[in-house]
TIGU-508729 format. One record per atom (N, C-alpha, C, CB): residue number from 1; residue in one letter; atom name; x, y, z. Coordinates in Angstrom, 2 decimals, always signed. Glycine has a CB too. Layout:
BEGIN
+-----+---+----+---------+---------+---------+
:   k : r :  a :    east :   north :      up :
+-----+---+----+---------+---------+---------+
: NUM : A : CA :       X :       Y :       Z :
...
+-----+---+----+---------+---------+---------+
This chain:
BEGIN
+-----+---+----+---------+---------+---------+
:   k : r :  a :    east :   north :      up :
+-----+---+----+---------+---------+---------+
:   1 : M :  N :  -34.90 :   -5.02 :   -0.13 :
:   1 : M : CA :  -35.30 :   -4.98 :   +1.24 :
:   1 : M :  C :  -34.50 :   -3.03 :   +1.57 :
:   1 : M : CB :  -34.41 :   -6.73 :   +2.33 :
:   2 : T :  N :  -35.76 :   -2.86 :   +2.26 :
:   2 : T : CA :  -35.61 :   -1.20 :   +3.03 :
:   2 : T :  C :  -35.05 :   -1.50 :   +4.37 :
:   2 : T : CB :  -37.25 :   -0.23 :   +3.31 :
:   3 : Y :  N :  -34.11 :   -0.44 :   +4.84 :
:   3 : Y : CA :  -33.57 :   -0.72 :   +5.82 :
:   3 : Y :  C :  -34.16 :   +0.57 :   +6.55 :
:   3 : Y : CB :  -32.09 :   -1.00 :   +5.68 :
:   4 : H :  N :  -34.06 :   +0.39 :   +8.10 :
:   4 : H : CA :  -34.83 :   +1.76 :   +8.88 :
:   4 : H :  C :  -33.77 :   +2.14 :   +9.82 :
:   4 : H : CB :  -36.43 :   +1.43 :   +9.83 :
:   5 : A :  N :  -33.00 :   +1.35 :  +10.23 :
:   5 : A : CA :  -32.00 :   +2.03 :  +11.01 :
:   5 : A :  C :  -30.58 :   +1.66 :  +10.85 :
:   5 : A : CB :  -32.31 :   +1.88 :  +12.32 :
:   6 : V :  N :  -29.51 :   +2.14 :  +11.44 :
:   6 : V : CA :  -28.24 :   +1.85 :  +10.94 :
:   6 : V :  C :  -27.68 :   +1.88 :  +12.30 :
:   6 : V : CB :  -27.61 :   +2.84 :   +9.81 :
:   7 : V :  N :  -26.97 :   +0.75 :  +12.54 :
:   7 : V : CA :  -26.13 :   +0.71 :  +14.16 :
:   7 : V :  C :  -24.40 :   +0.71 :  +13.93 :
:   7 : V : CB :  -26.58 :   -1.07 :  +15.16 :
:   8 : F :  N :  -24.12 :   +1.70 :  +14.89 :
:   8 : F : CA :  -22.92 :   +2.21 :  +14.75 :
:   8 : F :  C :  -22.18 :   +1.46 :  +15.94 :
:   8 : F : CB :  -22.93 :   +3.81 :  +14.79 :
:   9 : D :  N :  -21.68 :   +0.22 :  +15.96 :
:   9 : D : CA :  -20.98 :   -0.74 :  +16.75 :
:   9 : D :  C :  -19.57 :   +0.15 :  +17.05 :
:   9 : D : CB :  -20.76 :   -2.29 :  +15.88 :
:  10 : L :  N :  -19.74 :   +0.68 :  +18.24 :
:  10 : L : CA :  -18.50 :   +1.01 :  +18.65 :
:  10 : L :  C :  -17.89 :   -0.37 :  +19.52 :
:  10 : L : CB :  -18.62 :   +2.43 :  +19.52 :
:  11 : D :  N :  -16.62 :   -0.28 :  +19.59 :
:  11 : D : CA :  -15.60 :   -1.04 :  +20.21 :
:  11 : D :  C :  -16.38 :   -1.73 :  +21.28 :
:  11 : D : CB :  -14.37 :   -0.19 :  +20.73 :
:  12 : G :  N :  -17.14 :   -2.76 :  +21.13 :
:  12 : G : CA :  -17.71 :   -3.81 :  +22.61 :
:  12 : G :  C :  -18.76 :   -3.25 :  +22.82 :
:  12 : G : CB :  -16.86 :   -3.87 :  +24.15 :
:  13 : T :  N :  -19.77 :   -2.43 :  +21.94 :
:  13 : T : CA :  -21.24 :   -2.83 :  +21.71 :
:  13 : T :  C :  -21.80 :   -3.64 :  +21.75 :
:  13 : T : CB :  -21.66 :   -2.73 :  +21.00 :
:  14 : L :  N :  -21.44 :   -3.88 :  +20.56 :
:  14 : L : CA :  -22.36 :   -5.41 :  +20.45 :
:  14 : L :  C :  -21.41 :   -7.06 :  +19.98 :
:  14 : L : CB :  -23.71 :   -5.07 :  +18.92 :
:  15 : L :  N :  -19.84 :   -6.91 :  +19.96 :
:  15 : L : CA :  -19.22 :   -7.76 :  +20.11 :
:  15 : L :  C :  -18.41 :   -7.61 :  +21.37 :
:  15 : L : CB :  -18.66 :   -7.93 :  +19.08 :
:  16 : D :  N :  -17.62 :   -8.67 :  +21.78 :
:  16 : D : CA :  -17.16 :   -8.84 :  +23.00 :
:  16 : D :  C :  -15.38 :   -8.87 :  +22.65 :
:  16 : D : CB :  -17.91 :  -10.28 :  +23.70 :
:  17 : S :  N :  -15.51 :   -7.39 :  +22.01 :
:  17 : S : CA :  -14.26 :   -7.02 :  +21.65 :
:  17 : S :  C :  -13.29 :   -7.26 :  +22.87 :
:  17 : S : CB :  -14.27 :   -5.59 :  +21.15 :
:  18 : E :  N :  -13.58 :   -6.40 :  +24.37 :
:  18 : E : CA :  -12.92 :   -6.14 :  +25.50 :
:  18 : E :  C :  -12.43 :   -7.66 :  +25.98 :
:  18 : E : CB :  -13.89 :   -5.31 :  +26.55 :
:  19 : A :  N :  -13.12 :   -8.54 :  +26.25 :
:  19 : A : CA :  -12.54 :   -9.73 :  +26.32 :
:  19 : A :  C :  -11.15 :  -10.29 :  +25.66 :
:  19 : A : CB :  -13.45 :  -10.39 :  +25.93 :
:  20 : I :  N :  -11.15 :  -10.26 :  +24.01 :
:  20 : I : CA :   -9.76 :  -10.64 :  +23.31 :
:  20 : I :  C :   -8.97 :   -9.65 :  +23.52 :
:  20 : I : CB :   -9.74 :  -10.89 :  +21.82 :
:  21 : N :  N :   -9.39 :   -8.31 :  +23.79 :
:  21 : N : CA :   -8.12 :   -7.01 :  +23.89 :
:  21 : N :  C :   -7.10 :   -7.15 :  +24.84 :
:  21 : N : CB :   -8.68 :   -5.56 :  +24.31 :
:  22 : Q :  N :   -8.20 :   -7.93 :  +26.37 :
:  22 : Q : CA :   -7.62 :   -7.84 :  +27.68 :
:  22 : Q :  C :   -6.75 :   -8.77 :  +27.18 :
:  22 : Q : CB :   -8.45 :   -8.12 :  +29.07 :
:  23 : E :  N :   -6.57 :  -10.08 :  +26.87 :
:  23 : E : CA :   -6.64 :  -11.04 :  +26.93 :
:  23 : E :  C :   -5.25 :  -10.79 :  +25.88 :
:  23 : E : CB :   -8.01 :  -11.72 :  +26.77 :
:  24 : A :  N :   -5.26 :  -10.10 :  +24.52 :
:  24 : A : CA :   -3.83 :   -9.98 :  +23.99 :
:  24 : A :  C :   -2.54 :   -8.95 :  +24.94 :
:  24 : A : CB :   -4.10 :   -9.28 :  +22.40 :
:  25 : G :  N :   -3.87 :   -8.39 :  +25.79 :
:  25 : G : CA :   -2.64 :   -7.30 :  +26.51 :
:  25 : G :  C :   -1.85 :   -7.52 :  +27.64 :
:  25 : G : CB :   -3.18 :   -6.07 :  +26.97 :
:  26 : R :  N :   -2.52 :   -8.95 :  +28.24 :
:  26 : R : CA :   -2.01 :   -9.25 :  +28.93 :
:  26 : R :  C :   -0.74 :  -10.33 :  +28.31 :
:  26 : R : CB :   -2.96 :   -9.54 :  +29.74 :
:  27 : I :  N :   -1.29 :  -11.12 :  +27.50 :
:  27 : I : CA :   -0.09 :  -11.74 :  +27.04 :
:  27 : I :  C :   +1.07 :  -10.89 :  +26.27 :
:  27 : I : CB :   -0.54 :  -12.77 :  +26.18 :
:  28 : A :  N :   +0.98 :   -9.54 :  +25.95 :
:  28 : A : CA :   +1.98 :   -9.01 :  +25.26 :
:  28 : A :  C :   +2.55 :   -8.55 :  +26.62 :
:  28 : A : CB :   +1.63 :   -7.94 :  +24.05 :
:  29 : F :  N :   +1.84 :   -7.62 :  +27.71 :
:  29 : F : CA :   +2.90 :   -7.25 :  +29.00 :
:  29 : F :  C :   +3.68 :   -8.62 :  +29.47 :
:  29 : F : CB :   +1.95 :   -6.59 :  +30.51 :
:  30 : A :  N :   +2.89 :   -9.37 :  +29.15 :
:  30 : A : CA :   +3.72 :  -11.25 :  +30.14 :
:  30 : A :  C :   +5.07 :  -11.27 :  +29.37 :
:  30 : A : CB :   +2.62 :  -13.45 :  +29.65 :
:  31 : E :  N :   +4.92 :  -11.11 :  +27.85 :
:  31 : E : CA :   +6.40 :  -11.39 :  +27.04 :
:  31 : E :  C :   +7.45 :  -10.38 :  +27.69 :
:  31 : E : CB :   +6.30 :  -11.03 :  +25.18 :
:  32 : H :  N :   +7.17 :   -9.33 :  +28.26 :
:  32 : H : CA :   +7.75 :   -8.22 :  +28.60 :
:  32 : H :  C :   +8.20 :   -8.43 :  +29.93 :
:  32 : H : CB :   +6.94 :   -7.12 :  +28.45 :
:  33 : G :  N :   +7.42 :   -9.15 :  +30.91 :
:  33 : G : CA :   +8.12 :   -9.59 :  +31.97 :
:  33 : G :  C :   +6.75 :   -8.41 :  +33.36 :
:  33 : G : CB :  +10.33 :   -9.07 :  +31.69 :
:  34 : L :  N :   +5.90 :   -8.16 :  +32.41 :
:  34 : L : CA :   +4.98 :   -7.44 :  +33.47 :
:  34 : L :  C :   +3.95 :   -7.97 :  +33.17 :
:  34 : L : CB :   +4.81 :   -5.94 :  +33.52 :
:  35 : V :  N :   +3.01 :   -6.95 :  +34.14 :
:  35 : V : CA :   +1.49 :   -7.68 :  +34.54 :
:  35 : V :  C :   +0.83 :   -6.48 :  +34.32 :
:  35 : V : CB :   +1.17 :   -8.42 :  +36.23 :
:  36 : L :  N :   -0.38 :   -6.81 :  +33.28 :
:  36 : L : CA :   -1.49 :   -5.87 :  +32.78 :
:  36 : L :  C :   -2.62 :   -6.34 :  +33.78 :
:  36 : L : CB :   -1.92 :   -6.05 :  +31.04 :
:  37 : D :  N :   -2.76 :   -5.36 :  +34.62 :
:  37 : D : CA :   -4.09 :   -5.64 :  +36.08 :
:  37 : D :  C :   -5.09 :   -5.08 :  +35.25 :
:  37 : D : CB :   -3.97 :   -4.61 :  +37.96 :
:  38 : R :  N :   -6.33 :   -5.44 :  +35.38 :
:  38 : R : CA :   -7.71 :   -4.74 :  +34.84 :
:  38 : R :  C :   -7.80 :   -3.78 :  +35.19 :
:  38 : R : CB :   -8.89 :   -5.18 :  +35.08 :
:  39 : K :  N :   -6.79 :   -2.62 :  +36.15 :
:  39 : K : CA :   -7.26 :   -1.32 :  +37.04 :
:  39 : K :  C :   -6.76 :   -0.72 :  +35.12 :
:  39 : K : CB :   -6.02 :   -0.63 :  +39.13 :
:  40 : L :  N :   -5.77 :   -1.02 :  +35.00 :
:  40 : L : CA :   -4.51 :   -0.56 :  +34.16 :
:  40 : L :  C :   -4.99 :   -0.42 :  +32.53 :
:  40 : L : CB :   -3.18 :   -1.80 :  +34.33 :
:  41 : F :  N :   -5.62 :   -1.85 :  +32.81 :
:  41 : F : CA :   -6.36 :   -2.41 :  +31.32 :
:  41 : F :  C :   -7.08 :   -1.21 :  +31.14 :
:  41 : F : CB :   -7.50 :   -3.93 :  +31.32 :
:  42 : H :  N :   -8.13 :   -1.17 :  +32.39 :
:  42 : H : CA :   -9.26 :   -0.03 :  +31.96 :
:  42 : H :  C :   -9.02 :   +1.55 :  +31.60 :
:  42 : H : CB :  -10.20 :   +0.06 :  +33.12 :
:  43 : K :  N :   -7.46 :   +1.62 :  +32.33 :
:  43 : K : CA :   -7.51 :   +3.37 :  +32.06 :
:  43 : K :  C :   -7.12 :   +3.50 :  +30.64 :
:  43 : K : CB :   -6.33 :   +4.40 :  +33.08 :
:  44 : L :  N :   -6.50 :   +2.37 :  +29.96 :
:  44 : L : CA :   -5.95 :   +2.38 :  +28.70 :
:  44 : L :  C :   -7.10 :   +2.60 :  +27.60 :
:  44 : L : CB :   -5.17 :   +1.06 :  +28.51 :
:  45 : I :  N :   -8.44 :   +1.86 :  +27.82 :
:  45 : I : CA :   -9.43 :   +1.41 :  +27.19 :
:  45 : I :  C :   -9.98 :   +3.14 :  +26.48 :
:  45 : I : CB :  -10.51 :   +0.44 :  +28.36 :
:  46 : G :  N :  -10.24 :   +2.64 :  +25.00 :
:  46 : G : CA :  -10.56 :   +4.39 :  +24.59 :
:  46 : G :  C :   -9.03 :   +5.69 :  +24.40 :
:  46 : G : CB :  -11.67 :   +5.09 :  +26.26 :
:  47 : K :  N :   -8.02 :   +5.12 :  +24.31 :
:  47 : K : CA :   -6.90 :   +6.14 :  +24.60 :
:  47 : K :  C :   -6.03 :   +5.87 :  +23.52 :
:  47 : K : CB :   -6.13 :   +6.01 :  +26.05 :
:  48 : D :  N :   -5.84 :   +7.14 :  +22.77 :
:  48 : D : CA :   -4.57 :   +7.66 :  +21.65 :
:  48 : D :  C :   -3.49 :   +6.60 :  +21.69 :
:  48 : D : CB :   -3.76 :   +9.25 :  +22.11 :
:  49 : V :  N :   -2.24 :   +6.55 :  +20.98 :
:  49 : V : CA :   -1.32 :   +5.56 :  +21.12 :
:  49 : V :  C :   -0.24 :   +6.59 :  +22.64 :
:  49 : V : CB :   -0.43 :   +5.16 :  +19.22 :
:  50 : N :  N :   -0.48 :   +7.84 :  +21.75 :
:  50 : N : CA :   +0.26 :   +8.65 :  +22.57 :
:  50 : N :  C :   -0.26 :   +9.16 :  +24.45 :
:  50 : N : CB :   +0.32 :   +9.91 :  +21.55 :
:  51 : S :  N :   -1.32 :   +8.66 :  +24.29 :
:  51 : S : CA :   -1.58 :   +8.71 :  +25.61 :
:  51 : S :  C :   -1.92 :   +7.66 :  +26.53 :
:  51 : S : CB :   -2.39 :   +9.44 :  +25.69 :
:  52 : A :  N :   -1.79 :   +6.15 :  +26.06 :
:  52 : A : CA :   -1.60 :   +5.55 :  +26.28 :
:  52 : A :  C :   +0.13 :   +4.89 :  +26.82 :
:  52 : A : CB :   -2.32 :   +5.40 :  +25.59 :
:  53 : S :  N :   +0.75 :   +5.24 :  +25.98 :
:  53 : S : CA :   +2.05 :   +5.47 :  +26.42 :
:  53 : S :  C :   +2.26 :   +5.89 :  +27.02 :
:  53 : S : CB :   +2.71 :   +5.78 :  +26.06 :
:  54 : S :  N :   +1.92 :   +7.39 :  +27.65 :
:  54 : S : CA :   +2.63 :   +7.85 :  +28.99 :
:  54 : S :  C :   +1.52 :   +7.14 :  +30.05 :
:  54 : S : CB :   +2.79 :   +9.82 :  +29.17 :
:  55 : I :  N :   +0.51 :   +6.67 :  +30.23 :
:  55 : I : CA :   -0.33 :   +5.76 :  +31.09 :
:  55 : I :  C :   +0.72 :   +4.19 :  +31.73 :
:  55 : I : CB :   -1.83 :   +5.26 :  +29.91 :
:  56 : I :  N :   +1.21 :   +3.97 :  +30.45 :
:  56 : I : CA :   +1.99 :   +2.60 :  +30.21 :
:  56 : I :  C :   +3.37 :   +3.33 :  +31.15 :
:  56 : I : CB :   +2.34 :   +2.05 :  +28.14 :
:  57 : R :  N :   +4.30 :   +4.20 :  +30.57 :
:  57 : R : CA :   +5.71 :   +4.45 :  +31.45 :
:  57 : R :  C :   +5.34 :   +5.12 :  +32.80 :
:  57 : R : CB :   +6.86 :   +5.51 :  +30.61 :
:  58 : D :  N :   +4.16 :   +5.92 :  +32.79 :
:  58 : D : CA :   +3.98 :   +6.47 :  +34.10 :
:  58 : D :  C :   +3.99 :   +5.08 :  +35.07 :
:  58 : D : CB :   +2.50 :   +7.44 :  +34.17 :
:  59 : Q :  N :   +3.30 :   +3.98 :  +34.73 :
:  59 : Q : CA :   +2.71 :   +2.69 :  +35.43 :
:  59 : Q :  C :   +4.51 :   +2.22 :  +35.76 :
:  59 : Q : CB :   +1.46 :   +1.37 :  +34.14 :
:  60 : F :  N :   +4.85 :   +1.96 :  +34.85 :
:  60 : F : CA :   +6.25 :   +1.05 :  +34.79 :
:  60 : F :  C :   +7.64 :   +1.27 :  +34.20 :
:  60 : F : CB :   +5.96 :   -0.02 :  +34.14 :
:  61 : G :  N :   +7.74 :   +2.95 :  +33.91 :
:  61 : G : CA :   +8.72 :   +3.39 :  +33.74 :
:  61 : G :  C :   +9.55 :   +3.70 :  +32.56 :
:  61 : G : CB :   +9.09 :   +2.88 :  +34.31 :
:  62 : S :  N :  +10.31 :   +3.78 :  +32.19 :
:  62 : S : CA :  +10.92 :   +3.48 :  +30.42 :
:  62 : S :  C :  +11.43 :   +1.94 :  +29.90 :
:  62 : S : CB :  +12.49 :   +4.48 :  +30.16 :
:  63 : I :  N :  +10.04 :   +2.21 :  +29.45 :
:  63 : I : CA :  +10.06 :   +0.94 :  +28.78 :
:  63 : I :  C :   +9.80 :   +0.65 :  +26.96 :
:  63 : I : CB :   +8.99 :   +0.26 :  +29.57 :
:  64 : D :  N :  +10.00 :   -0.58 :  +26.71 :
:  64 : D : CA :   +9.37 :   -0.28 :  +25.10 :
:  64 : D :  C :   +8.05 :   -0.65 :  +24.48 :
:  64 : D : CB :  +10.17 :   -0.93 :  +24.15 :
:  65 : V :  N :   +7.40 :   +0.73 :  +24.66 :
:  65 : V : CA :   +5.68 :   +0.57 :  +24.78 :
:  65 : V :  C :   +5.59 :   +0.27 :  +22.94 :
:  65 : V : CB :   +4.56 :   +2.48 :  +25.56 :
:  66 : V :  N :   +6.25 :   +0.39 :  +21.64 :
:  66 : V : CA :   +6.08 :   +0.58 :  +20.75 :
:  66 : V :  C :   +6.05 :   -1.22 :  +20.47 :
:  66 : V : CB :   +6.97 :   +1.67 :  +20.21 :
:  67 : S :  N :   +7.18 :   -1.77 :  +21.00 :
:  67 : S : CA :   +6.87 :   -3.75 :  +21.33 :
:  67 : S :  C :   +5.80 :   -4.09 :  +21.29 :
:  67 : S : CB :   +7.16 :   -4.47 :  +22.73 :
:  68 : I :  N :   +5.39 :   -3.34 :  +23.18 :
:  68 : I : CA :   +4.44 :   -4.09 :  +23.75 :
:  68 : I :  C :   +2.84 :   -3.95 :  +22.70 :
:  68 : I : CB :   +4.34 :   -3.46 :  +25.42 :
:  69 : D :  N :   +2.61 :   -2.55 :  +22.17 :
:  69 : D : CA :   +2.21 :   -2.33 :  +21.52 :
:  69 : D :  C :   +1.71 :   -3.41 :  +19.92 :
:  69 : D : CB :   +2.86 :   -1.44 :  +21.71 :
:  70 : E :  N :   +2.80 :   -3.27 :  +19.17 :
:  70 : E : CA :   +2.82 :   -4.81 :  +18.13 :
:  70 : E :  C :   +2.42 :   -5.77 :  +18.33 :
:  70 : E : CB :   +3.82 :   -5.42 :  +17.79 :
:  71 : R :  N :   +3.18 :   -5.91 :  +19.70 :
:  71 : R : CA :   +2.77 :   -7.56 :  +20.14 :
:  71 : R :  C :   +1.04 :   -7.63 :  +20.50 :
:  71 : R : CB :   +3.81 :   -8.10 :  +21.84 :
:  72 : W :  N :   +0.64 :   -6.66 :  +21.12 :
:  72 : W : CA :   -0.58 :   -6.63 :  +21.73 :
:  72 : W :  C :   -1.54 :   -6.95 :  +20.39 :
:  72 : W : CB :   -0.83 :   -5.14 :  +22.55 :
:  73 : T :  N :   -0.98 :   -5.92 :  +19.31 :
:  73 : T : CA :   -1.64 :   -6.01 :  +17.98 :
:  73 : T :  C :   -1.82 :   -7.43 :  +17.71 :
:  73 : T : CB :   -0.84 :   -5.33 :  +16.84 :
:  74 : S :  N :   -0.52 :   -8.13 :  +17.40 :
:  74 : S : CA :   -0.51 :   -9.32 :  +16.70 :
:  74 : S :  C :   -1.26 :  -10.15 :  +17.99 :
:  74 : S : CB :   +1.13 :   -9.84 :  +16.14 :
:  75 : A :  N :   -0.98 :  -10.02 :  +19.45 :
:  75 : A : CA :   -2.32 :  -11.32 :  +20.07 :
:  75 : A :  C :   -3.62 :  -10.98 :  +19.61 :
:  75 : A : CB :   -2.60 :  -11.41 :  +21.92 :
:  76 : A :  N :   -4.00 :   -9.74 :  +19.33 :
:  76 : A : CA :   -5.48 :   -9.72 :  +19.10 :
:  76 : A :  C :   -6.10 :  -10.12 :  +18.14 :
:  76 : A : CB :   -5.93 :   -8.75 :  +19.13 :
:  77 : R :  N :   -5.03 :  -10.22 :  +16.60 :
:  77 : R : CA :   -5.16 :  -10.62 :  +15.98 :
:  77 : R :  C :   -5.65 :  -12.17 :  +15.63 :
:  77 : R : CB :   -4.49 :  -10.15 :  +15.82 :
:  78 : Q :  N :   -4.77 :  -12.35 :  +15.87 :
:  78 : Q : CA :   -4.49 :  -14.38 :  +16.94 :
:  78 : Q :  C :   -5.62 :  -14.58 :  +17.35 :
:  78 : Q : CB :   -3.37 :  -14.64 :  +18.71 :
:  79 : L :  N :   -5.68 :  -13.71 :  +18.50 :
:  79 : L : CA :   -7.35 :  -14.63 :  +19.28 :
:  79 : L :  C :   -8.14 :  -14.15 :  +18.55 :
:  79 : L : CB :   -8.04 :  -14.35 :  +21.02 :
:  80 : S :  N :   -8.80 :  -13.18 :  +17.48 :
:  80 : S : CA :   -9.81 :  -13.36 :  +16.90 :
:  80 : S :  C :   -9.79 :  -13.91 :  +15.64 :
:  80 : S : CB :  -10.36 :  -12.42 :  +16.94 :
:  81 : R :  N :   -8.69 :  -14.67 :  +15.11 :
:  81 : R : CA :   -8.65 :  -15.47 :  +13.77 :
:  81 : R :  C :  -10.02 :  -16.06 :  +13.58 :
:  81 : R : CB :   -7.52 :  -16.67 :  +13.76 :
:  82 : Y :  N :  -10.81 :  -16.69 :  +14.68 :
:  82 : Y : CA :  -11.97 :  -17.32 :  +14.20 :
:  82 : Y :  C :  -12.86 :  -16.61 :  +14.51 :
:  82 : Y : CB :  -12.23 :  -18.52 :  +14.56 :
:  83 : G :  N :  -13.14 :  -15.02 :  +15.14 :
:  83 : G : CA :  -14.66 :  -14.42 :  +14.51 :
:  83 : G :  C :  -14.01 :  -13.75 :  +16.45 :
:  83 : G : CB :  -16.79 :  -15.92 :  +13.92 :
:  84 : I :  N :  -15.29 :  -12.95 :  +16.67 :
:  84 : I : CA :  -15.31 :  -12.34 :  +18.04 :
:  84 : I :  C :  -17.14 :  -12.50 :  +18.13 :
:  84 : I : CB :  -14.50 :  -10.47 :  +18.12 :
:  85 : P :  N :  -16.64 :  -13.24 :  +19.87 :
:  85 : P : CA :  -17.90 :  -13.58 :  +19.94 :
:  85 : P :  C :  -18.90 :  -12.31 :  +20.17 :
:  85 : P : CB :  -17.99 :  -14.59 :  +20.97 :
:  86 : L :  N :  -20.45 :  -12.74 :  +20.20 :
:  86 : L : CA :  -21.27 :  -11.59 :  +20.25 :
:  86 : L :  C :  -21.48 :  -11.36 :  +21.88 :
:  86 : L : CB :  -22.69 :  -11.84 :  +19.37 :
:  87 : K :  N :  -21.66 :   -9.73 :  +21.91 :
:  87 : K : CA :  -22.62 :   -9.35 :  +23.39 :
:  87 : K :  C :  -23.09 :  -10.30 :  +23.51 :
:  87 : K : CB :  -23.76 :   -8.28 :  +23.53 :
:  88 : A :  N :  -24.06 :  -10.78 :  +24.85 :
:  88 : A : CA :  -25.26 :  -11.18 :  +25.05 :
:  88 : A :  C :  -26.62 :  -10.48 :  +24.90 :
:  88 : A : CB :  -25.17 :  -11.51 :  +26.05 :
:  89 : G :  N :  -27.49 :  -11.08 :  +24.11 :
:  89 : G : CA :  -28.50 :  -10.25 :  +24.00 :
:  89 : G :  C :  -28.48 :   -9.55 :  +22.65 :
:  89 : G : CB :  -28.48 :   -9.35 :  +25.09 :
:  90 : A :  N :  -27.27 :   -9.27 :  +21.37 :
:  90 : A : CA :  -26.63 :   -8.92 :  +20.51 :
:  90 : A :  C :  -27.95 :   -9.05 :  +19.46 :
:  90 : A : CB :  -25.28 :   -9.69 :  +20.37 :
:  91 : N :  N :  -27.79 :  -10.63 :  +19.43 :
:  91 : N : CA :  -28.66 :  -11.26 :  +18.16 :
:  91 : N :  C :  -30.47 :  -10.81 :  +18.53 :
:  91 : N : CB :  -28.38 :  -13.39 :  +18.13 :
:  92 : E :  N :  -30.55 :  -11.05 :  +19.87 :
:  92 : E : CA :  -32.18 :  -10.43 :  +19.90 :
:  92 : E :  C :  -32.28 :   -8.91 :  +19.46 :
:  92 : E : CB :  -32.86 :  -10.49 :  +21.57 :
:  93 : L :  N :  -31.15 :   -8.08 :  +19.93 :
:  93 : L : CA :  -31.32 :   -6.65 :  +19.46 :
:  93 : L :  C :  -31.30 :   -6.55 :  +18.09 :
:  93 : L : CB :  -30.31 :   -5.75 :  +19.95 :
:  94 : L :  N :  -30.30 :   -7.31 :  +17.37 :
:  94 : L : CA :  -30.68 :   -6.54 :  +16.24 :
:  94 : L :  C :  -31.87 :   -7.60 :  +15.10 :
:  94 : L : CB :  -29.05 :   -6.06 :  +15.45 :
:  95 : R :  N :  -32.37 :   -8.09 :  +15.82 :
:  95 : R : CA :  -33.84 :   -9.05 :  +15.61 :
:  95 : R :  C :  -35.00 :   -8.15 :  +15.78 :
:  95 : R : CB :  -34.07 :  -10.37 :  +16.81 :
:  96 : M :  N :  -34.90 :   -6.73 :  +16.53 :
:  96 : M : CA :  -35.62 :   -6.40 :  +16.86 :
:  96 : M :  C :  -36.70 :   -5.63 :  +16.10 :
:  96 : M : CB :  -35.15 :   -6.11 :  +17.57 :
:  97 : K :  N :  -37.66 :   -5.32 :  +15.92 :
:  97 : K : CA :  -38.51 :   -4.74 :  +14.72 :
:  97 : K :  C :  -39.28 :   -3.63 :  +15.35 :
:  97 : K : CB :  -39.56 :   -5.85 :  +13.98 :
:  98 : K :  N :  -39.15 :   -2.52 :  +14.74 :
:  98 : K : CA :  -39.96 :   -1.35 :  +15.19 :
:  98 : K :  C :  -41.92 :   -1.99 :  +15.13 :
:  98 : K : CB :  -39.48 :   +0.19 :  +13.84 :
:  99 : N :  N :  -42.40 :   -1.67 :  +16.05 :
:  99 : N : CA :  -44.01 :   -1.90 :  +15.42 :
:  99 : N :  C :  -44.61 :   -0.82 :  +15.40 :
:  99 : N : CB :  -45.01 :   -2.82 :  +16.16 :
+-----+---+----+---------+---------+---------+
């Protein structure tokens, strides 16, 4: 089989990982008595750990961001254990052939 292209899936391009990550974050924050609203979630997308920690501390003050991060990661693994759904149109896109 000859390949004519390579697709690099940045998080959320072909797989709907954002929905799983948002739910995992909601779970992690709720277990700490906090609310992760959509606005805050979007501020955290694509941030490294230090930047995300600063954003969270700006919002909530001195909290255990390491514990939240660990729970968030654990919840995301648990939610995705049966797979991550494809984004709408991903199958069609991958089946397209160059003419």
